[in-house]
N, CA, C and O atoms as a GROMACS GRO file, in nm:
protein
  280
    1MET      N    1   0.084  -0.119   0.000
    1MET     CA    2   0.000   0.000   0.000
    1MET      C    3   0.088   0.125   0.000
    1MET      O    4   0.204   0.122   0.040
    2ARG      N    5   0.030   0.230  -0.044
    2ARG     CA    6   0.104   0.355  -0.059
    2ARG      C    7   0.060   0.462   0.042
    2ARG      O    8   0.086   0.580   0.021
    3LEU      N    9  -0.003   0.423   0.147
    3LEU     CA   10  -0.057   0.521   0.241
    3LEU      C   11   0.050   0.612   0.299
    3LEU      O   12   0.032   0.734   0.304
    4LYS      N   13   0.159   0.556   0.343
    4LYS     CA   14   0.264   0.638   0.405
    4LYS      C   15   0.321   0.738   0.305
    4LYS      O   16   0.340   0.854   0.339
    5ASP      N   17   0.348   0.693   0.184
    5ASP     CA   18   0.402   0.783   0.082
    5ASP      C   19   0.304   0.896   0.051
    5ASP      O   20   0.344   1.012   0.040
    6LEU      N   21   0.177   0.863   0.036
    6LEU     CA   22   0.076   0.966   0.009
    6LEU      C   23   0.070   1.067   0.123
    6LEU      O   24   0.066   1.187   0.100
    7ARG      N   25   0.069   1.017   0.244
    7ARG     CA   26   0.061   1.105   0.362
    7ARG      C   27   0.182   1.195   0.371
    7ARG      O   28   0.169   1.315   0.394
    8GLU      N   29   0.301   1.138   0.354
    8GLU     CA   30   0.423   1.218   0.364
    8GLU      C   31   0.433   1.319   0.250
    8GLU      O   32   0.474   1.433   0.272
    9ASP      N   33   0.395   1.279   0.129
    9ASP     CA   34   0.398   1.372   0.015
    9ASP      C   35   0.303   1.489   0.037
    9ASP      O   36   0.330   1.601  -0.008
   10ALA      N   37   0.192   1.464   0.105
   10ALA     CA   38   0.094   1.570   0.133
   10ALA      C   39   0.130   1.647   0.260
   10ALA      O   40   0.061   1.742   0.297
   11ASP      N   41   0.238   1.606   0.328
   11ASP     CA   42   0.282   1.669   0.452
   11ASP      C   43   0.170   1.671   0.557
   11ASP      O   44   0.140   1.774   0.618
   12VAL      N   45   0.110   1.553   0.575
   12VAL     CA   46   0.000   1.536   0.670
   12VAL      C   47   0.045   1.439   0.779
   12VAL      O   48   0.114   1.341   0.752
   13LYS      N   49   0.007   1.467   0.901
   13LYS     CA   50   0.042   1.380   1.013
   13LYS      C   51  -0.061   1.267   1.028
   13LYS      O   52  -0.177   1.282   0.989
   14GLN      N   53  -0.016   1.156   1.083
   14GLN     CA   54  -0.106   1.044   1.109
   14GLN      C   55  -0.224   1.087   1.194
   14GLN      O   56  -0.337   1.044   1.171
   15ALA      N   57  -0.199   1.171   1.292
   15ALA     CA   58  -0.306   1.216   1.382
   15ALA      C   59  -0.413   1.293   1.305
   15ALA      O   60  -0.532   1.284   1.338
   16THR      N   61  -0.372   1.368   1.205
   16THR     CA   62  -0.468   1.444   1.124
   16THR      C   63  -0.559   1.350   1.047
   16THR      O   64  -0.681   1.369   1.044
   17LEU      N   65  -0.501   1.249   0.985
   17LEU     CA   66  -0.581   1.152   0.910
   17LEU      C   67  -0.668   1.069   1.004
   17LEU      O   68  -0.783   1.037   0.971
   18ALA      N   69  -0.616   1.034   1.119
   18ALA     CA   70  -0.695   0.958   1.215
   18ALA      C   71  -0.817   1.039   1.258
   18ALA      O   72  -0.927   0.984   1.271
   19ALA      N   73  -0.800   1.168   1.281
   19ALA     CA   74  -0.913   1.253   1.319
   19ALA      C   75  -1.014   1.261   1.204
   19ALA      O   76  -1.134   1.256   1.228
   20TYR      N   77  -0.965   1.273   1.081
   20TYR     CA   78  -1.052   1.278   0.963
   20TYR      C   79  -1.135   1.150   0.952
   20TYR      O   80  -1.252   1.154   0.914
   21LEU      N   81  -1.074   1.037   0.986
   21LEU     CA   82  -1.140   0.907   0.975
   21LEU      C   83  -1.217   0.868   1.101
   21LEU      O   84  -1.286   0.766   1.103
   22HIS      N   85  -1.204   0.949   1.206
   22HIS     CA   86  -1.269   0.921   1.334
   22HIS      C   87  -1.221   0.789   1.396
   22HIS      O   88  -1.299   0.707   1.444
   23ILE      N   89  -1.087   0.773   1.391
   23ILE     CA   90  -1.023   0.655   1.451
   23ILE      C   91  -0.906   0.703   1.535
   23ILE      O   92  -0.869   0.821   1.530
   24LYS      N   93  -0.847   0.614   1.612
   24LYS     CA   94  -0.729   0.648   1.691
   24LYS      C   95  -0.605   0.650   1.601
   24LYS      O   96  -0.599   0.582   1.499
   25GLN      N   97  -0.509   0.729   1.642
   25GLN     CA   98  -0.385   0.742   1.564
   25GLN      C   99  -0.313   0.609   1.551
   25GLN      O  100  -0.259   0.577   1.445
   26ASN      N  101  -0.311   0.530   1.659
   26ASN     CA  102  -0.241   0.401   1.651
   26ASN      C  103  -0.311   0.305   1.555
   26ASN      O  104  -0.246   0.220   1.494
   27THR      N  105  -0.443   0.317   1.540
   27THR     CA  106  -0.515   0.234   1.443
   27THR      C  107  -0.472   0.273   1.302
   27THR      O  108  -0.446   0.186   1.219
   28TYR      N  109  -0.464   0.403   1.275
   28TYR     CA  110  -0.419   0.448   1.143
   28TYR      C  111  -0.276   0.400   1.118
   28TYR      O  112  -0.244   0.356   1.007
   29SER      N  113  -0.192   0.409   1.217
   29SER     CA  114  -0.053   0.363   1.204
   29SER      C  115  -0.048   0.215   1.166
   29SER      O  116   0.034   0.174   1.084
   30GLN      N  117  -0.136   0.136   1.225
   30GLN     CA  118  -0.141  -0.006   1.192
   30GLN      C  119  -0.186  -0.029   1.048
   30GLN      O  120  -0.139  -0.123   0.984
   31TYR      N  121  -0.274   0.055   0.996
   31TYR     CA  122  -0.311   0.046   0.854
   31TYR      C  123  -0.189   0.072   0.767
   31TYR      O  124  -0.161  -0.002   0.672
   32GLU      N  125  -0.116   0.178   0.799
   32GLU     CA  126   0.002   0.215   0.721
   32GLU      C  127   0.109   0.107   0.722
   32GLU      O  128   0.173   0.080   0.620
   33ASN      N  129   0.127   0.045   0.836
   33ASN     CA  130   0.233  -0.056   0.852
   33ASN      C  131   0.189  -0.196   0.812
   33ASN      O  132   0.269  -0.290   0.821
   34GLY      N  133   0.064  -0.212   0.770
   34GLY     CA  134   0.015  -0.343   0.729
   34GLY      C  135  -0.013  -0.437   0.844
   34GLY      O  136  -0.028  -0.558   0.824
   35GLN      N  137  -0.021  -0.383   0.965
   35GLN     CA  138  -0.050  -0.467   1.082
   35GLN      C  139  -0.200  -0.490   1.099
   35GLN      O  140  -0.242  -0.580   1.172
   36ARG      N  141  -0.279  -0.408   1.031
   36ARG     CA  142  -0.424  -0.420   1.038
   36ARG      C  143  -0.478  -0.401   0.897
   36ARG      O  144  -0.431  -0.315   0.823
   37GLN      N  145  -0.576  -0.483   0.861
   37GLN     CA  146  -0.635  -0.473   0.728
   37GLN      C  147  -0.718  -0.346   0.716
   37GLN      O  148  -0.793  -0.310   0.806
   38LEU      N  149  -0.703  -0.279   0.603
   38LEU     CA  150  -0.773  -0.154   0.577
   38LEU      C  151  -0.917  -0.182   0.536
   38LEU      O  152  -0.940  -0.246   0.434
   39PRO      N  153  -1.015  -0.136   0.615
   39PRO     CA  154  -1.155  -0.157   0.577
   39PRO      C  155  -1.189  -0.082   0.449
   39PRO      O  156  -1.131   0.023   0.421
   40VAL      N  157  -1.281  -0.133   0.372
   40VAL     CA  158  -1.318  -0.074   0.243
   40VAL      C  159  -1.365   0.070   0.260
   40VAL      O  160  -1.328   0.156   0.180
   41ASP      N  161  -1.445   0.097   0.362
   41ASP     CA  162  -1.494   0.234   0.380
   41ASP      C  163  -1.382   0.332   0.409
   41ASP      O  164  -1.387   0.447   0.365
   42VAL      N  165  -1.281   0.288   0.482
   42VAL     CA  166  -1.165   0.373   0.510
   42VAL      C  167  -1.083   0.392   0.383
   42VAL      O  168  -1.036   0.503   0.355
   43LEU      N  169  -1.066   0.288   0.306
   43LEU     CA  170  -0.995   0.296   0.178
   43LEU      C  171  -1.060   0.400   0.088
   43LEU      O  172  -0.991   0.482   0.027
   44ILE      N  173  -1.191   0.396   0.078
   44ILE     CA  174  -1.264   0.490  -0.008
   44ILE      C  175  -1.246   0.633   0.042
   44ILE      O  176  -1.224   0.724  -0.038
   45ARG      N  177  -1.255   0.654   0.171
   45ARG     CA  178  -1.238   0.790   0.227
   45ARG      C  179  -1.097   0.841   0.207
   45ARG      O  180  -1.078   0.960   0.180
   46LEU      N  181  -0.997   0.754   0.220
   46LEU     CA  182  -0.859   0.797   0.198
   46LEU      C  183  -0.834   0.830   0.051
   46LEU      O  184  -0.763   0.926   0.020
   47ALA      N  185  -0.892   0.753  -0.038
   47ALA     CA  186  -0.877   0.782  -0.181
   47ALA      C  187  -0.937   0.919  -0.212
   47ALA      O  188  -0.879   0.996  -0.288
   48ALA      N  189  -1.052   0.949  -0.155
   48ALA     CA  190  -1.115   1.080  -0.175
   48ALA      C  191  -1.030   1.191  -0.114
   48ALA      O  192  -1.014   1.297  -0.174
   49TYR      N  193  -0.975   1.168   0.003
   49TYR     CA  194  -0.893   1.268   0.072
   49TYR      C  195  -0.771   1.305  -0.013
   49TYR      O  196  -0.738   1.422  -0.028
   50PHE      N  197  -0.704   1.203  -0.067
   50PHE     CA  198  -0.582   1.227  -0.143
   50PHE      C  199  -0.608   1.252  -0.292
   50PHE      O  200  -0.517   1.290  -0.365
   51GLY      N  201  -0.732   1.231  -0.337
   51GLY     CA  202  -0.765   1.252  -0.477
   51GLY      C  203  -0.703   1.150  -0.569
   51GLY      O  204  -0.661   1.183  -0.681
   52VAL      N  205  -0.695   1.026  -0.523
   52VAL     CA  206  -0.638   0.918  -0.603
   52VAL      C  207  -0.738   0.802  -0.609
   52VAL      O  208  -0.840   0.804  -0.541
   53SER      N  209  -0.707   0.704  -0.691
   53SER     CA  210  -0.795   0.587  -0.699
   53SER      C  211  -0.764   0.488  -0.587
   53SER      O  212  -0.654   0.488  -0.533
   54THR      N  213  -0.860   0.408  -0.554
   54THR     CA  214  -0.838   0.303  -0.454
   54THR      C  215  -0.735   0.203  -0.505
   54THR      O  216  -0.654   0.152  -0.428
   55ASP      N  217  -0.738   0.175  -0.634
   55ASP     CA  218  -0.639   0.084  -0.692
   55ASP      C  219  -0.497   0.136  -0.674
   55ASP      O  220  -0.404   0.059  -0.654
   56TYR      N  221  -0.480   0.268  -0.682
   56TYR     CA  222  -0.348   0.328  -0.662
   56TYR      C  223  -0.302   0.306  -0.518
   56TYR      O  224  -0.187   0.268  -0.495
   57ILE      N  225  -0.389   0.330  -0.423
   57ILE     CA  226  -0.353   0.309  -0.282
   57ILE      C  227  -0.314   0.164  -0.258
   57ILE      O  228  -0.219   0.136  -0.184
   58LEU      N  229  -0.386   0.072  -0.320
   58LEU     CA  230  -0.359  -0.071  -0.300
   58LEU      C  231  -0.239  -0.121  -0.381
   58LEU      O  232  -0.198  -0.236  -0.365
   59GLY      N  233  -0.184  -0.036  -0.466
   59GLY     CA  234  -0.068  -0.076  -0.546
   59GLY      C  235  -0.103  -0.159  -0.668
   59GLY      O  236  -0.017  -0.227  -0.723
   60LEU      N  237  -0.229  -0.154  -0.711
   60LEU     CA  238  -0.272  -0.232  -0.828
   60LEU      C  239  -0.247  -0.159  -0.959
   60LEU      O  240  -0.250  -0.219  -1.066
   61THR      N  241  -0.221  -0.028  -0.950
   61THR     CA  242  -0.189   0.052  -1.068
   61THR      C  243  -0.092   0.162  -1.027
   61THR      O  244  -0.085   0.200  -0.910
   62ASP      N  245  -0.017   0.211  -1.124
   62ASP     CA  246   0.073   0.323  -1.099
   62ASP      C  247   0.009   0.455  -1.139
   62ASP      O  248   0.070   0.561  -1.123
   63ASP      N  249  -0.114   0.449  -1.190
   63ASP     CA  250  -0.188   0.568  -1.231
   63ASP      C  251  -0.275   0.613  -1.113
   63ASP      O  252  -0.371   0.546  -1.078
   64PRO      N  253  -0.241   0.728  -1.053
   64PRO     CA  254  -0.319   0.773  -0.937
   64PRO      C  255  -0.454   0.836  -0.970
   64PRO      O  256  -0.534   0.863  -0.881
   65THR      N  257  -0.480   0.858  -1.098
   65THR     CA  258  -0.602   0.927  -1.140
   65THR      C  259  -0.728   0.849  -1.099
   65THR      O  260  -0.743   0.732  -1.133
   66PRO      N  261  -0.818   0.917  -1.026
   66PRO     CA  262  -0.944   0.850  -0.991
   66PRO      C  263  -1.024   0.817  -1.118
   66PRO      O  264  -1.012   0.888  -1.217
   67PRO      N  265  -1.105   0.710  -1.117
   67PRO     CA  266  -1.178   0.666  -1.237
   67PRO      C  267  -1.265   0.774  -1.300
   67PRO      O  268  -1.272   0.782  -1.423
   68ARG      N  269  -1.332   0.857  -1.222
   68ARG     CA  270  -1.420   0.958  -1.278
   68ARG      C  271  -1.345   1.068  -1.352
   68ARG      O  272  -1.402   1.136  -1.437
   69ALA      N  273  -1.217   1.085  -1.317
   69ALA     CA  274  -1.138   1.192  -1.379
   69ALA      C  275  -1.068   1.146  -1.507
   69ALA      O  276  -1.007   1.228  -1.576
   70ARG      N  277  -1.076   1.021  -1.539
   70ARG     CA  278  -1.006   0.968  -1.658
   70ARG      C  279  -1.077   1.002  -1.785
   70ARG      O  280  -1.030   0.965  -1.893
   0.00000   0.00000   0.00000
């Protein structure tokens, strides 16, 4: 997954994203580190937050463009 890279490139802290998602910071950290599986609803919200496709976050494509923008 590309969560950490997206977050760092956007200069956003884990705590900021955790607050956006209404979860604890350590839960978000576990998503980033692959210690906890990313729920689909969280994946969708993160894709919207960063303006990328869910496939890009999951590493299934190198094209970050969301489907509607293509």
